[in-house]
C-alpha positions in Angstrom: -48.7 66.4 -64.4 -45.6 68.3 -64.6 -42.7 65.9 -64.6 -39.5 67.6 -65.8 -36.6 68.8 -63.7 -35.4 72.4 -63.7 -33.5 73.3 -66.9 -32.6 76.8 -68.1 -34.3 77.7 -71.3 -32.4 80.8 -72.3 -31.9 80.9 -76.0 -34.8 78.5 -76.7 -37.8 80.9 -76.9 -36.8 84.4 -75.8 -39.9 84.6 -73.7 -39.4 86.8 -70.6 -42.8 86.9 -68.9 -45.0 89.9 -68.0 -44.8 92.1 -64.9 -46.9 94.9 -63.7 -46.3 98.3 -65.3 -46.5 96.7 -68.8 -50.2 96.9 -69.2 -50.6 93.2 -69.7 -49.0 93.3 -73.2 -48.2 89.9 -74.5 -44.6 89.4 -75.2 -43.3 92.4 -73.5 -39.7 91.9 -72.4 -39.6 92.1 -68.6 -36.3 91.6 -66.9 -36.5 91.2 -63.0 -37.0 94.6 -61.5 -34.1 95.9 -59.3 -34.6 95.0 -55.6 -37.6 92.7 -56.5 -37.8 89.3 -54.8 -35.5 86.6 -56.0 -37.3 83.3 -57.1 -34.3 81.1 -56.0 -34.4 82.7 -52.5 -38.3 82.2 -52.4 -38.0 78.6 -53.3 -35.2 78.1 -50.7 -37.5 79.7 -48.0 -40.4 77.5 -49.1 -38.3 74.3 -49.0 -37.0 75.2 -45.5 -40.5 75.7 -44.2 -42.1 72.6 -45.9 -39.4 70.0 -45.9 -39.7 69.3 -42.0 -43.4 69.0 -42.4 -43.0 66.6 -45.3 -40.5 64.4 -43.5 -42.9 64.3 -40.5 -45.8 63.3 -42.7 -43.9 60.6 -44.4 -43.2 58.8 -41.1 -46.9 57.9 -41.1 -46.5 55.6 -44.1 -45.9 52.0 -43.5 -42.0 51.2 -43.6 -41.9 49.7 -47.2 -43.8 52.7 -48.6 -41.9 55.1 -46.6 -38.6 53.7 -48.1 -39.7 54.2 -51.6 -41.0 57.8 -50.8 -37.8 58.8 -49.0 -35.8 57.6 -52.0 -38.0 59.4 -54.5 -37.7 62.7 -52.4 -34.0 62.4 -52.5 -33.5 62.0 -48.8 -32.4 58.4 -48.7 -30.5 55.9 -51.0 -32.2 52.8 -52.1 -30.8 50.9 -49.1 -32.4 53.4 -46.7 -29.1 55.2 -45.8 -29.5 59.0 -45.6 -28.4 61.4 -48.3 -26.8 64.7 -47.4 -28.4 67.8 -48.7 -31.9 69.2 -49.2 -33.3 66.4 -51.3 -34.8 66.5 -54.6 -37.3 69.0 -56.0 -37.5 72.8 -56.3 -40.5 73.3 -54.1 -42.3 75.6 -56.7 -45.8 74.5 -55.8 -45.3 75.0 -52.0 -43.7 78.4 -52.7 -46.9 79.4 -54.6 -49.1 78.5 -51.8 -47.0 80.5 -49.3 -46.6 83.5 -51.7 -50.3 83.5 -52.4 -51.1 83.5 -48.8 -48.7 86.5 -48.1 -50.0 88.4 -51.2 -53.5 88.4 -49.8 -52.5 89.4 -46.3 -52.5 85.9 -44.7 -50.1 84.1 -42.4 -47.8 81.9 -44.5 -46.8 79.9 -41.5 -50.4 78.9 -41.1 -50.5 77.5 -44.6 -47.4 75.1 -44.4 -49.7 72.1 -44.1 -51.4 73.2 -47.3 -48.1 73.7 -49.0 -47.0 70.2 -48.0 -50.2 68.6 -49.2 -49.7 70.2 -52.7 -46.2 68.9 -52.8 -47.3 65.4 -51.8 -49.8 65.3 -54.6 -47.2 66.6 -57.1 -44.9 63.7 -56.2 -47.7 61.2 -56.5 -48.0 62.4 -60.1 -44.3 62.1 -60.7 -44.2 58.5 -59.4 -47.1 57.5 -61.7 -45.8 59.5 -64.7 -42.4 57.7 -64.6 -44.2 54.4 -64.7 -46.6 55.5 -67.6 -43.9 57.1 -69.6 -41.3 54.3 -68.7 -38.8 57.0 -67.7 -35.7 55.5 -66.1 -34.1 58.5 -64.6 -35.3 61.5 -62.6 -33.3 64.2 -60.9 -30.0 62.3 -61.9 -31.0 59.1 -60.2 -32.8 55.9 -61.4 -36.6 56.4 -61.0 -38.3 54.6 -58.1 -40.1 51.9 -60.2 -36.7 50.9 -61.8 -35.3 50.5 -58.2 -38.1 49.1 -56.3 -40.5 47.7 -59.1 -43.6 49.0 -60.6 -46.0 47.8 -58.0 -44.2 49.4 -55.0 -43.8 52.7 -57.0 -47.4 52.6 -57.9 -48.9 52.1 -54.5 -46.4 54.5 -52.9 -47.8 57.2 -55.3 -51.4 56.3 -54.3 -50.3 56.5 -50.5 -48.8 60.0 -51.2 -52.1 61.2 -52.6 -54.1 59.8 -49.7 -51.5 61.2 -47.2 -51.9 64.7 -48.9 -55.7 64.7 -48.2 -55.2 63.4 -44.7 -52.6 66.3 -44.0 -55.4 68.8 -44.8 -58.3 67.1 -43.3 -56.4 66.9 -39.9 -55.6 70.6 -40.1 -57.5 72.8 -37.6 -57.4 75.8 -39.9 -60.8 77.1 -40.8 -60.0 76.9 -44.5 -59.0 73.2 -44.3 -62.3 71.6 -45.4 -62.5 73.8 -48.4 -58.9 73.1 -49.2 -59.5 69.3 -49.0 -62.4 69.6 -51.5 -60.4 71.7 -53.9 -57.3 69.5 -53.8 -59.4 66.4 -54.2 -61.0 67.9 -57.3 -57.7 68.9 -58.7 -56.3 65.3 -58.4 -59.4 64.1 -60.5 -58.6 66.7 -63.1 -54.9 65.8 -63.1 -55.7 62.2 -63.7 -58.1 63.2 -66.5 -55.4 65.3 -68.1 -52.8 62.3 -68.0 -55.4 60.0 -69.5 -56.1 62.3 -72.3 -52.4 62.7 -72.9 -51.8 59.0 -73.2 -55.0 58.6 -75.4 -53.8 61.3 -77.7 -50.6 59.3 -78.4 -52.8 56.5 -79.7 -54.8 58.8 -82.1 -54.0 59.6 -85.6 -52.3 63.0 -85.8 -55.0 64.5 -88.0 -57.5 63.7 -85.3 -56.2 65.8 -82.4 -57.3 69.5 -82.3 -55.5 72.3 -80.8 -58.3 73.2 -78.5 -58.3 69.8 -76.9 -54.6 69.8 -76.6 -54.7 73.0 -74.7 -57.5 71.6 -72.5 -55.4 68.6 -71.7 -52.4 70.7 -70.9 -54.4 72.8 -68.6 -55.7 69.8 -66.8 -52.3 68.0 -66.6 -50.1 71.0 -65.9 -52.1 74.1 -65.0 -54.5 72.5 -62.5 -52.0 71.9 -59.7 -50.3 75.2 -60.1 -53.8 76.9 -59.9 -54.7 74.8 -56.9 -51.6 75.8 -55.1 -52.4 79.4 -55.6 -56.0 78.9 -54.6 -55.1 77.1 -51.4 -52.8 80.0 -50.4 -55.8 82.3 -50.9 -58.1 80.2 -48.9 -55.6 80.0 -46.0 -55.5 83.9 -46.2 -59.2 84.1 -45.7 -59.9 85.4 -49.2 -63.3 85.5 -50.7 -64.6 83.2 -53.5 -63.8 85.7 -56.2 -60.2 86.2 -55.1 -59.7 82.4 -54.7 -61.1 81.8 -58.3 -58.8 84.6 -59.7 -55.8 83.1 -58.0 -56.7 79.7 -59.4 -56.9 81.1 -62.8 -53.6 83.0 -62.4 -51.8 79.7 -61.6 -53.5 77.8 -64.4 -52.6 80.5 -67.0 -49.0 80.5 -65.8 -49.0 76.7 -65.9 -50.1 76.8 -69.5 -47.3 79.2 -70.3 -44.9 76.8 -68.6 -46.2 73.8 -70.6 -45.8 75.7 -73.9 -42.3 76.7 -73.0 -41.5 73.0 -71.8 -42.9 71.6 -75.1 -40.5 74.0 -77.0 -37.7 72.7 -75.0 -38.7 69.1 -75.8 -37.9 70.0 -79.5 -35.3 72.6 -79.5 -33.8 72.4 -76.0 -30.0 72.2 -75.6 -29.1 68.6 -74.6 -26.4 70.0 -72.3 -29.0 71.9 -70.2 -32.1 69.4 -70.6 -30.1 66.2 -70.1 -32.2 64.7 -73.0 -31.4 64.3 -76.7 -32.2 67.0 -79.0 -35.8 66.5 -80.3 -36.6 63.8 -77.7 -40.4 64.6 -77.9 -40.3 64.3 -81.6 -38.5 61.0 -81.5 -41.3 59.8 -79.2 -43.8 61.4 -81.7 -45.5 63.3 -78.9 -48.4 65.5 -79.8 -47.2 68.5 -77.9 -48.6 71.9 -78.4 -46.2 73.2 -81.1 -46.6 69.9 -83.0 -50.4 70.0 -82.9 -50.3 73.7 -84.0 -48.2 72.7 -86.9 -50.3 69.6 -87.8 -53.6 71.7 -87.7 -52.1 74.6 -89.6 -53.5 73.5 -93.0 -50.1 74.0 -94.6 -48.0 71.8 -96.8 -45.5 71.8 -93.9 -48.1 70.4 -91.6 -48.9 67.7 -94.0 -45.3 66.9 -94.1 -45.0 66.7 -90.5 -48.1 64.4 -90.4 -46.4 62.1 -92.9 -43.3 61.9 -90.7 -45.4 61.2 -87.6 -46.9 58.3 -89.5 -43.7 56.4 -89.7 -43.0 53.5 -87.4 -40.1 55.4 -85.8 -38.1 58.6 -86.4 -34.3 58.4 -86.6 -31.9 61.3 -86.2 -32.6 62.6 -89.7 -36.4 62.1 -89.4 -36.2 64.1 -86.0 -34.4 67.0 -87.6 -37.0 66.9 -90.6 -39.8 67.0 -88.1 -38.4 70.0 -86.2 -37.9 71.9 -89.3 -41.5 71.0 -90.5 -42.9 72.2 -87.1 -41.0 75.6 -87.5 -41.9 76.1 -91.1 -45.5 75.4 -90.3 -45.6 78.0 -87.7 -45.7 75.8 -84.6 -42.7 77.4 -82.9 -43.9 81.0 -83.4 -47.4 80.1 -82.2 -46.2 78.4 -79.1 -44.0 81.5 -78.2 -46.8 84.0 -78.8 -49.4 81.9 -76.9 -46.9 81.5 -73.9 -46.7 85.3 -73.7 -50.3 85.7 -74.1 -51.0 83.3 -71.3 -48.6 85.1 -69.0 -50.5 88.4 -69.8 -53.7 86.7 -68.9 -52.2 85.3 -65.7 -51.1 88.8 -64.6 -54.6 90.2 -65.5 -56.2 87.6 -63.1 -53.7 88.4 -60.4 -54.5 92.1 -60.6 -58.1 91.1 -60.0 -57.3 89.3 -56.7 -54.5 91.7 -55.6 -55.2 95.2 -57.0 -51.8 96.4 -55.6 -49.5 94.2 -57.6 -46.7 95.4 -55.3 -48.1 92.9 -52.7 -47.9 90.2 -55.4 -44.3 90.6 -56.4 -43.3 87.1 -55.0 -46.1 85.4 -57.1 -44.9 87.4 -60.2 -41.3 86.3 -59.6 -42.4 82.7 -59.2 -44.4 82.9 -62.3 -41.6 84.4 -64.3 -39.4 81.6 -62.9 -41.6 78.7 -64.1 -42.0 80.3 -67.6 -38.3 80.9 -68.0 -37.4 77.5 -66.8 -38.7 73.9 -67.1 -39.0 72.0 -63.7 
């Protein structure tokens, strides 16, 4: 469950993504092509298409739940008065749904319900993540559970998930039934990923493997991005092979995102992230670079394990842990793995859309999510 806000990662990793024409080479530097689609414009376009649908859908909720949801989406204050502006969120997942539909020759307007459903599920995960992680701020405001209490935030998240499935189930589009099944399965996978993530935090550092950490990250982060792309393909009338390829494209891009996000959690600039330097290390999170270091079999990995065995890490302990991760190769591994995952993503995309010129919007969005944490 991706739960971070958008933060520029320039200077953290140097990863630039992979575009067509580079032969799928991992780590190839790929600045946006001249005249190519602008990710910010695509996100604005998706938000303009989906926000009215979301607002209409939220009116179906009982008033107490609707109040929490409208606050969480950034459209109302805690007292129910309206907030000027577009509201919170970047609309990355709705943008992927609509771009996938267009890439496969479909009518993006017909996929707006599917895009809204994906965004509802995403926000269900955010409400629950904030409770599980005890996060007190999101998007510059107090989190819903700190304002309305844990029970109200929890059941509002439950309601958003149910509403998402209802939005799809009542759609008359021929792809709606398949979309409901896929989104429902995705929710189960998201929950499994979240459970695994929490379970890892209770386990000894030496007992967590890199393979299971990658599997957890795919379930927690990649699954919904993959589902968004797959729903767009379904609404374009694509065949089973194309839908599967689009799902894998989103998953691989999601894993690249998570790797970058984990690097930011250690080495991100507090002025850009809004979090203290090394926040993930202070919380002793078993993020991907950390697990790569812990399982490296190096003296530096053993040093990191000893630090993680402490009751808590102060500022000096965090600095020592970051240095140990880097010297054990965790930072280099994560950067290379992120580039490799983007190369895999583009390979999958080329299988679904042989003319990658038709997929420029998807490529722009994938580059956005791997350049930025959201």
